[in-house]
VEXDO-192622 format. One line per 3 residues: number of its first residue (from 1); their letters; for each residue x, y, z of N, C-alpha, C, O. Coordinates in nm, 2 decimals, decimal comma. Layout:
BEGIN
NUM> a> X:Y:Z:X:Y:Z:X:Y:Z:X:Y:Z; ...
//
This chain:
BEGIN
1> mts> 9,71:8,21:8,68:9,85:8,29:8,74:9,88:8,42:8,64:9,94:8,41:8,52; 9,84:8,54:8,71:9,88:8,62:8,60:10,06:8,64:8,54:10,15:8,58:8,60; 10,09:8,71:8,44:10,21:8,75:8,40:10,29:8,80:8,51:10,40:8,76:8,52
4> ads> 10,22:8,89:8,62:10,30:8,94:8,75:10,34:8,83:8,85:10,44:8,84:8,92; 10,25:8,73:8,84:10,29:8,62:8,92:10,41:8,51:8,88:10,48:8,45:8,96; 10,40:8,51:8,77:10,49:8,45:8,68:10,64:8,50:8,64:10,73:8,43:8,62
7> tva> 10,64:8,63:8,64:10,79:8,71:8,58:10,79:8,81:8,69:10,70:8,83:8,77; 10,91:8,86:8,70:10,95:8,96:8,81:11,09:9,04:8,67:11,20:9,00:8,64; 11,03:9,16:8,63:11,11:9,24:8,54:11,13:9,18:8,39:11,23:9,21:8,32
10> grp> 11,02:9,11:8,37:11,03:9,02:8,24:11,09:8,89:8,25:11,09:8,82:8,16; 11,14:8,86:8,36:11,21:8,70:8,37:11,10:8,63:8,42:11,02:8,68:8,50; 11,10:8,51:8,37:11,02:8,42:8,43:11,07:8,33:8,58:11,18:8,28:8,60
13> lra> 10,99:8,34:8,65:11,06:8,28:8,79:11,03:8,15:8,81:10,93:8,09:8,79; 11,16:8,10:8,87:11,17:7,96:8,89:11,06:7,90:8,99:10,99:7,97:9,07; 11,05:7,77:8,95:10,94:7,67:9,05:10,95:7,70:9,17:10,84:7,68:9,23
16> dar> 11,05:7,74:9,27:11,08:7,76:9,39:11,05:7,92:9,47:11,03:7,95:9,58; 11,06:7,99:9,36:11,04:8,14:9,37:10,92:8,16:9,33:10,88:8,27:9,36; 10,84:8,09:9,26:10,68:8,11:9,27:10,63:8,01:9,39:10,50:8,01:9,38
19> rnr> 10,67:7,93:9,47:10,63:7,85:9,58:10,67:7,96:9,67:10,57:8,00:9,74; 10,77:8,03:9,69:10,78:8,14:9,78:10,74:8,24:9,78:10,75:8,31:9,88; 10,66:8,28:9,65:10,57:8,40:9,64:10,43:8,36:9,69:10,36:8,44:9,75
22> arv> 10,40:8,26:9,67:10,27:8,20:9,70:10,26:8,17:9,83:10,15:8,21:9,88; 10,34:8,12:9,90:10,34:8,12:10,07:10,35:8,25:10,11:10,26:8,29:10,20; 10,43:8,34:10,06:10,45:8,47:10,15:10,31:8,52:10,12:10,25:8,60:10,20
25> lev> 10,25:8,50:10,03:10,09:8,59:10,00:10,00:8,53:10,08:9,97:8,61:10,17; 9,94:8,41:10,09:9,92:8,31:10,19:9,92:8,37:10,33:9,83:8,42:10,39; 10,05:8,35:10,37:10,07:8,39:10,54:10,03:8,54:10,54:9,96:8,57:10,64
28> aqq> 10,07:8,65:10,43:10,03:8,79:10,47:9,88:8,81:10,47:9,81:8,87:10,55; 9,85:8,75:10,38:9,69:8,75:10,40:9,60:8,70:10,51:9,49:8,74:10,53; 9,68:8,61:10,58:9,61:8,58:10,68:9,65:8,69:10,83:9,59:8,72:10,93
31> vfa> 9,77:8,71:10,78:9,83:8,80:10,90:9,74:8,92:10,90:9,66:8,96:10,99; 9,76:8,99:10,77:9,67:9,12:10,76:9,52:9,13:10,81:9,46:9,22:10,87; 9,47:8,99:10,76:9,30:8,99:10,81:9,31:9,02:10,96:9,24:9,10:11,02
34> eeg> 9,39:8,94:11,00:9,38:8,90:11,15:9,44:9,02:11,25:9,38:9,04:11,35; 9,54:9,09:11,21:9,61:9,15:11,33:9,67:9,32:11,23:9,74:9,41:11,28; 9,61:9,31:11,10:9,64:9,47:11,05:9,75:9,50:11,00:9,84:9,42:11,01
37> lav> 9,78:9,63:10,92:9,94:9,60:10,87:10,04:9,64:10,96:10,15:9,64:10,91; 10,02:9,68:11,08:10,11:9,68:11,18:10,23:9,57:11,19:10,34:9,60:11,24; 10,20:9,46:11,15:10,28:9,33:11,18:10,40:9,37:11,06:10,37:9,38:10,94
40> pid> 10,51:9,39:11,09:10,64:9,38:11,04:10,66:9,27:10,94:10,62:9,16:10,94; 10,74:9,32:10,84:10,77:9,22:10,68:10,87:9,10:10,76:10,87:8,98:10,72; 10,94:9,14:10,87:11,05:9,00:10,89:10,94:8,92:10,97:10,97:8,81:10,96
43> eia> 10,80:8,93:11,05:10,76:8,85:11,12:10,67:8,78:11,00:10,67:8,66:10,99; 10,63:8,84:10,92:10,57:8,79:10,80:10,63:8,66:10,71:10,57:8,56:10,68; 10,79:8,70:10,71:10,87:8,63:10,67:10,89:8,50:10,75:10,87:8,39:10,69
46> rra> 10,92:8,52:10,86:10,93:8,41:11,00:10,81:8,30:10,98:10,83:8,18:11,00; 10,68:8,39:10,94:10,61:8,26:10,97:10,56:8,20:10,84:10,49:8,10:10,84; 10,61:8,28:10,71:10,59:8,18:10,57:10,71:8,09:10,58:10,69:7,99:10,51
49> gvg> 10,82:8,09:10,66:10,93:8,01:10,65:11,05:8,04:10,56:11,14:7,97:10,52; 11,03:8,18:10,52:11,17:8,23:10,41:11,22:8,36:10,48:11,18:8,41:10,59; 11,32:8,40:10,41:11,43:8,48:10,48:11,34:8,63:10,42:11,25:8,63:10,33
52> vgt> 11,39:8,74:10,50:11,31:8,86:10,49:11,37:8,91:10,35:11,29:8,98:10,29; 11,48:8,89:10,30:11,52:8,91:10,17:11,45:8,84:10,06:11,42:8,91:9,97; 11,42:8,75:10,06:11,30:8,67:9,98:11,16:8,75:9,97:11,08:8,74:9,88
55> vyr> 11,13:8,82:10,09:10,99:8,87:10,07:11,03:9,00:10,01:10,95:9,02:9,91; 11,11:9,08:10,03:11,15:9,19:9,95:11,19:9,19:9,78:11,16:9,26:9,69; 11,27:9,06:9,80:11,28:9,03:9,63:11,16:9,02:9,55:11,18:9,04:9,43
58> hfp> 11,01:9,00:9,58:10,89:8,98:9,52:10,81:9,11:9,55:10,75:9,17:9,46; 10,82:9,15:9,70:10,73:9,27:9,73:10,84:9,39:9,77:10,86:9,39:9,89; 10,89:9,47:9,72:10,98:9,60:9,78:10,91:9,64:9,90:10,98:9,63:10,01
61> tke> 10,79:9,67:9,91:10,74:9,73:10,01:10,61:9,66:10,07:10,54:9,58:10,01; 10,59:9,70:10,21:10,46:9,62:10,27:10,36:9,68:10,21:10,25:9,62:10,24; 10,34:9,78:10,12:10,20:9,82:10,05:10,20:9,72:9,92:10,10:9,66:9,89
64> alf> 10,34:9,71:9,84:10,33:9,64:9,75:10,28:9,52:9,78:10,21:9,47:9,68; 10,30:9,43:9,91:10,24:9,31:9,92:10,13:9,34:9,96:10,05:9,27:9,89; 10,06:9,41:10,03:9,92:9,42:10,05:9,86:9,45:9,93:9,78:9,36:9,91
67> vai> 9,86:9,54:9,83:9,80:9,54:9,71:9,81:9,41:9,65:9,70:9,37:9,60; 9,91:9,33:9,65:9,91:9,20:9,57:9,82:9,12:9,65:9,78:9,01:9,60; 9,78:9,15:9,76:9,68:9,01:9,85:9,55:9,08:9,82:9,46:9,00:9,80
70> ive> 9,52:9,21:9,80:9,37:9,26:9,76:9,35:9,24:9,63:9,24:9,20:9,60; 9,46:9,26:9,51:9,43:9,21:9,37:9,39:9,07:9,35:9,31:9,03:9,26; 9,45:9,00:9,44:9,43:8,86:9,39:9,30:8,82:9,46:9,23:8,74:9,40
73> rlr> 9,25:8,88:9,59:9,14:8,85:9,62:9,01:8,91:9,56:8,91:8,85:9,57; 9,01:9,03:9,49:8,92:9,09:9,44:8,89:8,99:9,32:8,78:8,93:9,30; 9,00:8,97:9,23:9,01:8,88:9,11:8,91:8,74:9,15:8,82:8,68:9,09
76> gvg> 8,96:8,72:9,25:8,90:8,56:9,28:8,76:8,58:9,33:8,68:8,49:9,30; 8,71:8,68:9,38:8,56:8,70:9,39:8,50:8,72:9,25:8,39:8,67:9,22; 8,54:8,79:9,19:8,48:8,82:9,03:8,51:8,69:8,97:8,43:8,67:8,87
79> eva> 8,58:8,61:8,99:8,59:8,47:8,92:8,44:8,41:8,96:8,34:8,40:8,89; 8,48:8,39:9,12:8,36:8,33:9,16:8,19:8,34:9,12:8,10:8,25:9,11; 8,16:8,52:9,10:8,06:8,55:9,08:8,02:8,50:8,93:7,90:8,47:8,90
82> qel> 8,09:8,49:8,85:8,09:8,46:8,72:8,07:8,31:8,70:8,02:8,27:8,60; 8,12:8,23:8,79:8,10:8,10:8,81:7,96:8,07:8,83:7,89:8,00:8,75; 7,91:8,15:8,96:7,78:8,16:9,00:7,67:8,18:8,87:7,56:8,13:8,86
85> akg> 7,73:8,26:8,81:7,63:8,32:8,70:7,59:8,18:8,56:7,48:8,17:8,49; 7,71:8,11:8,57:7,70:8,00:8,47:7,60:7,89:8,54:7,53:7,81:8,48; 7,60:7,89:8,67:7,50:7,80:8,72:7,36:7,76:8,70:7,32:7,83:8,61
88> pda> 7,28:7,69:8,73:7,16:7,65:8,71:7,05:7,73:8,76:6,95:7,75:8,69; 7,08:7,77:8,88:7,01:7,87:8,96:7,07:8,03:9,02:7,07:8,08:9,13; 7,10:8,08:8,92:7,16:8,23:8,95:7,11:8,31:9,08:7,18:8,38:9,15
91> gkg> 6,95:8,29:9,08:6,90:8,36:9,19:6,95:8,33:9,33:7,00:8,41:9,41; 6,94:8,17:9,35:7,01:8,13:9,48:7,15:8,16:9,49:7,21:8,20:9,59; 7,22:8,15:9,35:7,38:8,18:9,37:7,40:8,34:9,41:7,49:8,38:9,49
94> ffa> 7,33:8,42:9,37:7,33:8,59:9,39:7,33:8,59:9,55:7,43:8,63:9,62; 7,23:8,56:9,60:7,21:8,60:9,74:7,31:8,52:9,83:7,35:8,56:9,94; 7,34:8,42:9,76:7,46:8,31:9,86:7,57:8,42:9,85:7,62:8,46:9,95
97> ffe> 7,62:8,46:9,74:7,74:8,56:9,71:7,71:8,67:9,79:7,79:8,71:9,87; 7,61:8,72:9,78:7,62:8,85:9,86:7,62:8,80:10,01:7,71:8,86:10,07; 7,55:8,71:10,08:7,57:8,67:10,20:7,71:8,64:10,24:7,76:8,67:10,35
100> hmv> 7,79:8,57:10,13:7,92:8,52:10,18:8,03:8,65:10,21:8,11:8,67:10,31; 8,00:8,73:10,08:8,09:8,84:10,08:8,09:8,95:10,20:8,19:9,01:10,25; 7,95:8,96:10,25:7,95:9,06:10,38:8,00:8,95:10,51:8,05:9,00:10,61
103> rda> 8,00:8,83:10,49:8,06:8,77:10,60:8,21:8,78:10,58:8,27:8,82:10,68; 8,26:8,74:10,48:8,41:8,71:10,44:8,47:8,84:10,50:8,55:8,84:10,58; 8,40:8,98:10,43:8,50:9,08:10,43:8,46:9,17:10,57:8,51:9,28:10,59
106> sln> 8,37:9,12:10,63:8,32:9,19:10,78:8,47:9,16:10,87:8,51:9,24:10,95; 8,52:9,04:10,84:8,62:8,98:10,90:8,77:9,03:10,84:8,88:9,02:10,90; 8,77:9,06:10,74:8,92:9,09:10,67:8,89:9,24:10,66:8,79:9,30:10,60
109> kal> 8,99:9,29:10,73:8,99:9,46:10,69:9,03:9,48:10,54:8,98:9,57:10,48; 9,10:9,42:10,48:9,20:9,45:10,39:9,04:9,46:10,26:9,01:9,55:10,19; 8,99:9,35:10,28:8,88:9,31:10,17:8,77:9,42:10,18:8,70:9,45:10,09
112> fda> 8,77:9,47:10,32:8,66:9,55:10,35:8,71:9,69:10,25:8,64:9,74:10,16; 8,85:9,74:10,31:8,91:9,87:10,22:8,89:9,87:10,09:8,84:9,96:10,02; 8,93:9,76:10,05:8,91:9,75:9,90:8,77:9,74:9,84:8,74:9,81:9,74
115> laa> 8,70:9,68:9,88:8,55:9,69:9,85:8,49:9,84:9,85:8,41:9,90:9,77; 8,54:9,89:9,99:8,46:10,02:10,00:8,54:10,12:9,93:8,51:10,24:9,94; 8,67:10,07:9,87:8,78:10,21:9,79:8,81:10,29:9,93:8,81:10,41:9,91
118> sgs> 8,83:10,26:10,05:8,90:10,30:10,12:9,02:10,24:10,17:9,07:10,13:10,12; 9,09:10,33:10,31:9,20:10,27:10,31:9,32:10,35:10,28:9,31:10,45:10,21; 9,44:10,32:10,34:9,56:10,39:10,30:9,62:10,38:10,15:9,67:10,47:10,08
121> fnq> 9,62:10,23:10,13:9,68:10,20:10,01:9,62:10,24:9,87:9,50:10,25:9,86; 9,73:10,26:9,75:9,70:10,33:9,66:9,57:10,24:9,54:9,57:10,14:9,47; 9,50:10,32:9,56:9,34:10,25:9,51:9,38:10,24:9,34:9,32:10,14:9,29
124> elt> 9,45:10,31:9,28:9,45:10,29:9,14:9,50:10,12:9,14:9,43:10,03:9,10; 9,65:10,10:9,18:9,67:9,98:9,17:9,61:9,87:9,22:9,67:9,76:9,23; 9,46:9,89:9,26:9,34:9,78:9,28:9,22:9,82:9,17:9,10:9,78:9,16
127> aea> 9,27:9,91:9,09:9,13:9,98:9,03:9,10:9,86:8,93:8,98:9,83:8,93; 9,18:9,78:8,85:9,16:9,69:8,74:9,11:9,54:8,84:9,02:9,47:8,79; 9,15:9,51:8,92:9,09:9,41:9,03:8,96:9,41:9,05:8,89:9,31:9,03
130> rqv> 8,91:9,54:9,12:8,81:9,58:9,16:8,68:9,58:9,05:8,56:9,57:9,06; 8,76:9,62:8,94:8,62:9,62:8,83:8,64:9,49:8,78:8,53:9,46:8,73; 8,72:9,39:8,76:8,71:9,22:8,76:8,58:9,19:8,82:8,48:9,14:8,77
133> mlt> 8,61:9,24:8,97:8,49:9,17:9,06:8,33:9,24:9,05:8,23:9,18:9,06; 8,34:9,38:9,03:8,24:9,46:8,98:8,18:9,39:8,86:8,05:9,38:8,87; 8,23:9,34:8,75:8,20:9,26:8,63:8,12:9,11:8,63:8,01:9,08:8,58
136> glg> 8,20:9,04:8,72:8,17:8,93:8,76:8,01:8,96:8,85:7,91:8,89:8,83; 8,01:9,05:8,94:7,88:9,05:9,02:7,80:9,11:8,91:7,68:9,09:8,92; 7,83:9,17:8,81:7,73:9,23:8,71:7,67:9,11:8,64:7,55:9,09:8,60
139> dll> 7,78:9,02:8,62:7,73:8,88:8,52:7,64:8,82:8,61:7,53:8,79:8,56; 7,66:8,81:8,73:7,59:8,73:8,81:7,42:8,80:8,84:7,32:8,73:8,84; 7,44:8,95:8,87:7,29:9,01:8,90:7,20:8,99:8,78:7,08:8,96:8,78
142> dka> 7,30:9,02:8,65:7,18:9,05:8,53:7,15:8,87:8,51:7,04:8,86:8,46; 7,21:8,76:8,52:7,12:8,64:8,53:7,03:8,63:8,65:6,93:8,58:8,62; 7,03:8,65:8,78:6,94:8,65:8,86:6,83:8,76:8,82:6,71:8,73:8,86
145> qaa> 6,86:8,86:8,77:6,73:8,95:8,72:6,64:8,88:8,60:6,52:8,89:8,60; 6,72:8,81:8,51:6,65:8,75:8,41:6,57:8,62:8,46:6,47:8,59:8,40; 6,61:8,57:8,57:6,51:8,44:8,62:6,42:8,50:8,72:6,36:8,43:8,80
148> gev> 6,40:8,64:8,72:6,30:8,70:8,78:6,35:8,69:8,98:6,28:8,70:9,08; 6,44:8,67:8,97:6,48:8,69:9,14:6,54:8,78:9,18:6,61:8,74:9,28; 6,56:8,90:9,15:6,61:9,01:9,19:6,54:9,11:9,10:6,51:9,09:8,98
151> rad> 6,52:9,25:9,19:6,49:9,36:9,12:6,55:9,40:8,98:6,67:9,42:8,98; 6,49:9,41:8,87:6,54:9,47:8,78:6,56:9,59:8,76:6,57:9,63:8,64; 6,57:9,70:8,87:6,62:9,80:8,89:6,74:9,83:8,95:6,78:9,94:8,97
154> lta> 6,80:9,74:8,96:6,91:9,71:9,06:7,03:9,73:8,99:7,02:9,66:8,89; 7,15:9,80:9,00:7,27:9,77:8,92:7,38:9,73:8,99:7,39:9,74:9,12; 7,45:9,69:8,91:7,61:9,60:8,99:7,62:9,72:9,09:7,60:9,68:9,21
157> adv> 7,65:9,85:9,07:7,71:9,92:9,16:7,61:9,96:9,27:7,65:9,99:9,38; 7,47:9,95:9,24:7,38:9,97:9,39:7,40:9,87:9,45:7,43:9,90:9,56; 7,41:9,72:9,43:7,46:9,64:9,49:7,57:9,61:9,56:7,56:9,53:9,65
160> ktl> 7,68:9,67:9,54:7,80:9,70:9,59:7,79:9,78:9,72:7,84:9,76:9,83; 7,69:9,89:9,64:7,70:9,97:9,78:7,61:9,92:9,89:7,65:9,94:10,00; 7,50:9,85:9,87:7,45:9,79:9,97:7,52:9,69:10,05:7,48:9,68:10,17
163> mvg> 7,62:9,61:10,00:7,70:9,52:10,05:7,82:9,60:10,12:7,87:9,56:10,23; 7,85:9,70:10,06:7,97:9,77:10,14:7,86:9,85:10,29:7,91:9,87:10,40; 7,74:9,88:10,26:7,66:9,91:10,40:7,67:9,81:10,48:7,71:9,83:10,60
166> clt> 7,62:9,69:10,43:7,61:9,61:10,54:7,74:9,54:10,63:7,74:9,48:10,74; 7,86:9,57:10,53:8,00:9,57:10,58:8,01:9,68:10,70:8,04:9,65:10,81; 7,98:9,77:10,67:8,01:9,87:10,78:7,96:9,85:10,91:8,04:9,85:11,01
169> mar> 7,79:9,82:10,91:7,72:9,78:11,02:7,78:9,66:11,10:7,77:9,65:11,22; 7,83:9,58:11,02:7,87:9,45:11,05:8,02:9,45:11,14:8,05:9,37:11,23; 8,11:9,59:11,07:8,21:9,59:11,15:8,19:9,67:11,28:8,26:9,66:11,38
172> qgt> 8,08:9,76:11,25:8,07:9,82:11,40:8,02:9,76:11,51:8,02:9,82:11,61; 7,96:9,64:11,51:7,92:9,56:11,58:7,81:9,59:11,67:7,82:9,56:11,79; 7,70:9,66:11,62:7,61:9,73:11,67:7,49:9,65:11,66:7,39:9,65:11,74
175> tdp> 7,50:9,58:11,57:7,37:9,49:11,53:7,38:9,34:11,49:7,50:9,30:11,47; 7,31:9,26:11,49:7,34:9,13:11,39:7,36:9,14:11,28:7,27:9,20:11,21; 7,47:9,08:11,20:7,53:9,11:11,06:7,39:9,01:10,98:7,32:9,07:10,89
178> gli> 7,36:8,91:11,01:7,26:8,80:10,99:7,12:8,90:10,94:7,08:8,93:10,83; 7,09:8,92:11,05:6,96:9,02:11,03:6,94:9,14:10,93:6,84:9,16:10,87; 7,08:9,23:10,93:7,08:9,31:10,84:7,09:9,26:10,71:7,02:9,32:10,63
181> vgv> 7,17:9,16:10,66:7,17:9,08:10,52:7,04:9,03:10,50:7,01:9,04:10,38; 6,93:8,98:10,57:6,85:8,91:10,58:6,75:9,04:10,48:6,71:9,04:10,36; 6,75:9,15:10,59:6,67:9,24:10,56:6,70:9,29:10,39:6,61:9,29:10,31
184> vcd> 6,81:9,32:10,38:6,88:9,39:10,30:6,83:9,27:10,13:6,77:9,30:10,03; 6,88:9,15:10,16:6,83:9,05:10,07:6,69:9,06:10,04:6,66:9,07:9,92; 6,58:9,06:10,15:6,44:9,07:10,10:6,39:9,19:10,03:6,29:9,19:9,97
187> gmr> 6,51:9,33:10,04:6,48:9,42:9,98:6,49:9,43:9,82:6,42:9,50:9,74; 6,59:9,35:9,81:6,66:9,33:9,67:6,57:9,23:9,59:6,57:9,24:9,47; 6,49:9,14:9,65:6,38:9,08:9,57:6,26:9,14:9,51:6,21:9,25:9,56
190> pis> 6,19:9,09:9,40:6,11:9,15:9,34:5,98:9,15:9,43:5,95:9,05:9,49; 5,91:9,26:9,42:5,80:9,27:9,47:5,68:9,18:9,42:5,63:9,18:9,31; 5,64:9,10:9,51:5,52:8,99:9,45:5,42:9,02:9,43:5,37:9,09:9,53
193> pgr> 5,34:8,99:9,32:5,18:9,06:9,33:5,12:9,06:9,40:5,10:8,96:9,47; 5,05:9,17:9,43:4,94:9,20:9,54:5,01:9,25:9,69:4,94:9,29:9,79; 5,19:9,24:9,65:5,22:9,34:9,79:5,29:9,47:9,77:5,37:9,49:9,67
196> tpe> 5,27:9,54:9,83:5,34:9,69:9,81:5,45:9,68:9,88:5,48:9,59:9,96; 5,54:9,80:9,86:5,65:9,84:9,89:5,64:9,84:10,08:5,73:9,80:10,15; 5,54:9,88:10,13:5,51:9,89:10,27:5,45:9,76:10,34:5,42:9,75:10,46
199> a> 5,44:9,69:10,26:5,37:9,57:10,32:5,43:9,50:10,38:5,38:9,40:10,43
//
Protein backbone atom coordinates (compact mmCIF):
# COMPACT_ATOMS: atom_id res chain seq x y z
CA UNK A 1 0.00 0.00 0.00
CA UNK A 2 1.37 3.38 -0.96
CA UNK A 3 1.14 6.50 1.17
CA UNK A 4 -1.48 7.82 -1.25
CA UNK A 5 -3.60 4.77 -0.45
CA UNK A 6 -3.35 5.15 3.31
CA UNK A 7 -3.64 8.92 3.79
CA UNK A 8 -5.75 11.82 2.66
CA UNK A 9 -4.23 15.30 3.05
CA UNK A 10 -1.64 13.78 5.38
CA UNK A 11 -4.19 12.08 7.65
CA UNK A 12 -4.27 8.27 7.92
CA UNK A 13 -7.43 6.65 6.60
CA UNK A 14 -9.58 4.65 8.99
CA UNK A 15 -9.91 0.94 8.29
CA UNK A 16 -13.47 1.35 6.96
CA UNK A 17 -12.34 4.22 4.71
CA UNK A 18 -9.52 2.06 3.32
CA UNK A 19 -12.02 -0.73 2.64
CA UNK A 20 -14.39 1.68 0.89
CA UNK A 21 -11.57 3.07 -1.24
CA UNK A 22 -10.40 -0.41 -2.22
CA UNK A 23 -13.98 -1.42 -3.07
CA UNK A 24 -14.51 1.65 -5.23
CA UNK A 25 -11.25 0.98 -7.09
CA UNK A 26 -12.17 -2.67 -7.63
CA UNK A 27 -15.61 -1.87 -9.02
CA UNK A 28 -14.47 1.10 -11.09
CA UNK A 29 -11.67 -0.93 -12.64
CA UNK A 30 -14.17 -3.55 -13.81
CA UNK A 31 -16.69 -0.97 -15.02
CA UNK A 32 -14.16 1.15 -16.93
CA UNK A 33 -12.61 -1.95 -18.52
CA UNK A 34 -15.98 -3.28 -19.69
CA UNK A 35 -17.98 -0.12 -20.41
CA UNK A 36 -15.49 2.72 -20.73
CA UNK A 37 -15.39 6.14 -19.11
CA UNK A 38 -18.97 7.06 -19.96
CA UNK A 39 -20.27 5.31 -16.83
CA UNK A 40 -21.29 8.00 -14.28
CA UNK A 41 -19.79 8.19 -10.80
CA UNK A 42 -23.14 7.54 -9.13
CA UNK A 43 -23.43 4.22 -10.98
CA UNK A 44 -19.97 3.21 -9.79
CA UNK A 45 -20.96 4.15 -6.23
CA UNK A 46 -24.16 2.09 -6.51
CA UNK A 47 -22.31 -0.99 -7.71
CA UNK A 48 -19.67 -0.56 -5.01
CA UNK A 49 -22.35 -0.29 -2.34
CA UNK A 50 -21.24 3.14 -1.10
CA UNK A 51 -22.62 6.66 -1.31
CA UNK A 52 -21.62 9.06 -4.04
CA UNK A 53 -20.11 11.33 -1.39
CA UNK A 54 -17.80 8.49 -0.32
CA UNK A 55 -16.46 8.18 -3.86
CA UNK A 56 -15.87 11.92 -4.16
CA UNK A 57 -14.06 12.07 -0.83
CA UNK A 58 -11.42 9.70 -2.20
CA UNK A 59 -11.57 10.73 -5.86
CA UNK A 60 -12.74 14.32 -6.53
CA UNK A 61 -13.16 13.68 -10.28
CA UNK A 62 -13.73 10.74 -12.57
CA UNK A 63 -10.28 11.36 -14.06
CA UNK A 64 -8.73 11.06 -10.58
CA UNK A 65 -10.46 7.69 -10.12
CA UNK A 66 -9.36 6.54 -13.57
CA UNK A 67 -5.75 7.58 -12.96
CA UNK A 68 -5.72 5.78 -9.59
CA UNK A 69 -6.78 2.58 -11.34
CA UNK A 70 -4.13 2.94 -14.02
CA UNK A 71 -1.40 3.64 -11.46
CA UNK A 72 -2.40 0.57 -9.44
CA UNK A 73 -2.48 -1.68 -12.51
CA UNK A 74 0.84 -0.52 -13.94
CA UNK A 75 2.63 -0.85 -10.61
CA UNK A 76 1.17 -4.33 -10.23
CA UNK A 77 2.34 -5.29 -13.70
CA UNK A 78 5.87 -4.08 -12.92
CA UNK A 79 5.93 -6.05 -9.68
CA UNK A 80 4.82 -9.23 -11.48
CA UNK A 81 7.63 -8.80 -14.02
CA UNK A 82 10.17 -8.33 -11.24
CA UNK A 83 8.97 -11.49 -9.49
CA UNK A 84 9.23 -13.47 -12.73
CA UNK A 85 12.78 -12.14 -13.16
CA UNK A 86 13.67 -13.79 -9.85
CA UNK A 87 12.26 -17.15 -10.95
CA UNK A 88 14.19 -20.19 -12.20
CA UNK A 89 13.16 -19.79 -15.86
CA UNK A 90 13.26 -16.13 -16.87
CA UNK A 91 12.90 -16.98 -20.56
CA UNK A 92 9.64 -18.84 -20.04
CA UNK A 93 8.50 -16.10 -17.67
CA UNK A 94 9.31 -13.38 -20.19
CA UNK A 95 7.23 -14.87 -22.99
CA UNK A 96 4.38 -15.78 -20.63
CA UNK A 97 4.40 -12.19 -19.35
CA UNK A 98 4.33 -10.78 -22.89
CA UNK A 99 1.42 -13.01 -23.91
CA UNK A 100 -0.51 -12.24 -20.73
CA UNK A 101 -0.07 -8.50 -21.12
CA UNK A 102 -1.38 -8.53 -24.69
CA UNK A 103 -4.34 -10.71 -23.74
CA UNK A 104 -5.19 -8.65 -20.65
CA UNK A 105 -4.73 -5.19 -22.13
CA UNK A 106 -6.55 -6.06 -25.35
CA UNK A 107 -9.68 -6.49 -23.22
CA UNK A 108 -9.02 -3.41 -21.09
CA UNK A 109 -9.09 -0.03 -22.81
CA UNK A 110 -7.73 1.74 -19.74
CA UNK A 111 -4.64 -0.45 -19.56
CA UNK A 112 -4.12 -0.23 -23.31
CA UNK A 113 -4.25 3.57 -23.20
CA UNK A 114 -1.73 3.63 -20.36
CA UNK A 115 0.71 1.32 -22.12
CA UNK A 116 0.37 3.20 -25.39
CA UNK A 117 0.58 6.57 -23.55
CA UNK A 118 -2.64 7.55 -25.28
CA UNK A 119 -6.09 8.46 -24.08
CA UNK A 120 -7.46 11.66 -22.62
CA UNK A 121 -6.19 11.39 -19.05
CA UNK A 122 -3.18 13.30 -17.72
CA UNK A 123 -0.13 11.25 -18.74
CA UNK A 124 2.08 13.03 -16.20
CA UNK A 125 0.03 11.52 -13.37
CA UNK A 126 0.79 7.98 -14.57
CA UNK A 127 4.41 8.54 -15.63
CA UNK A 128 5.90 7.14 -12.41
CA UNK A 129 3.78 4.00 -12.52
CA UNK A 130 4.60 3.46 -16.21
CA UNK A 131 8.28 3.71 -15.28
CA UNK A 132 7.79 1.06 -12.58
CA UNK A 133 6.27 -1.21 -15.22
CA UNK A 134 9.10 -0.53 -17.67
CA UNK A 135 11.73 -1.18 -14.98
CA UNK A 136 10.14 -4.52 -14.11
CA UNK A 137 9.98 -5.44 -17.77
CA UNK A 138 13.63 -4.44 -18.16
CA UNK A 139 14.70 -6.66 -15.26
CA UNK A 140 12.82 -9.62 -16.73
CA UNK A 141 14.23 -8.96 -20.20
CA UNK A 142 17.81 -8.75 -18.86
CA UNK A 143 17.47 -12.13 -17.14
CA UNK A 144 15.90 -13.75 -20.21
CA UNK A 145 18.69 -12.37 -22.42
CA UNK A 146 21.35 -13.58 -19.98
CA UNK A 147 19.80 -17.04 -20.21
CA UNK A 148 20.05 -16.90 -24.00
CA UNK A 149 16.28 -17.03 -24.47
CA UNK A 150 15.75 -13.56 -25.97
CA UNK A 151 17.66 -11.60 -28.60
CA UNK A 152 20.43 -9.56 -27.02
CA UNK A 153 19.76 -6.46 -29.13
CA UNK A 154 16.28 -5.81 -27.74
CA UNK A 155 15.60 -3.16 -25.11
CA UNK A 156 12.66 -2.88 -22.74
CA UNK A 157 11.38 0.04 -24.82
CA UNK A 158 11.53 -2.19 -27.93
CA UNK A 159 9.52 -4.89 -26.18
CA UNK A 160 6.93 -2.37 -25.00
CA UNK A 161 6.60 -1.07 -28.57
CA UNK A 162 6.06 -4.62 -29.86
CA UNK A 163 3.51 -5.18 -27.11
CA UNK A 164 1.56 -2.06 -28.05
CA UNK A 165 1.68 -3.10 -31.71
CA UNK A 166 0.17 -6.49 -30.86
CA UNK A 167 -2.45 -4.77 -28.73
CA UNK A 168 -3.41 -2.38 -31.51
CA UNK A 169 -3.95 -5.23 -33.94
CA UNK A 170 -5.83 -7.27 -31.34
CA UNK A 171 -8.18 -4.38 -30.59
CA UNK A 172 -8.88 -3.88 -34.28
CA UNK A 173 -10.09 -7.47 -34.38
CA UNK A 174 -8.82 -8.04 -37.91
CA UNK A 175 -6.65 -11.04 -37.09
CA UNK A 176 -6.12 -13.74 -34.49
CA UNK A 177 -4.28 -12.16 -31.51
CA UNK A 178 -2.70 -15.51 -30.65
CA UNK A 179 -1.18 -15.78 -34.12
CA UNK A 180 0.27 -12.26 -33.99
CA UNK A 181 1.71 -12.77 -30.50
CA UNK A 182 3.24 -16.09 -31.58
CA UNK A 183 4.93 -14.51 -34.59
CA UNK A 184 6.27 -11.61 -32.51
CA UNK A 185 7.52 -13.92 -29.76
CA UNK A 186 9.32 -16.06 -32.34
CA UNK A 187 10.95 -12.89 -33.66
CA UNK A 188 12.23 -12.01 -30.19
CA UNK A 189 14.00 -15.35 -29.77
CA UNK A 190 17.69 -15.64 -30.72
CA UNK A 191 18.49 -16.96 -34.15
CA UNK A 192 19.65 -20.53 -33.72
CA UNK A 193 22.92 -21.73 -35.31
CA UNK A 194 22.52 -22.43 -39.00
CA UNK A 195 19.26 -20.44 -39.24
CA UNK A 196 19.11 -17.16 -41.09
CA UNK A 197 16.54 -14.45 -40.36
CA UNK A 198 14.87 -15.19 -43.70
CA UNK A 199 14.57 -18.93 -43.01
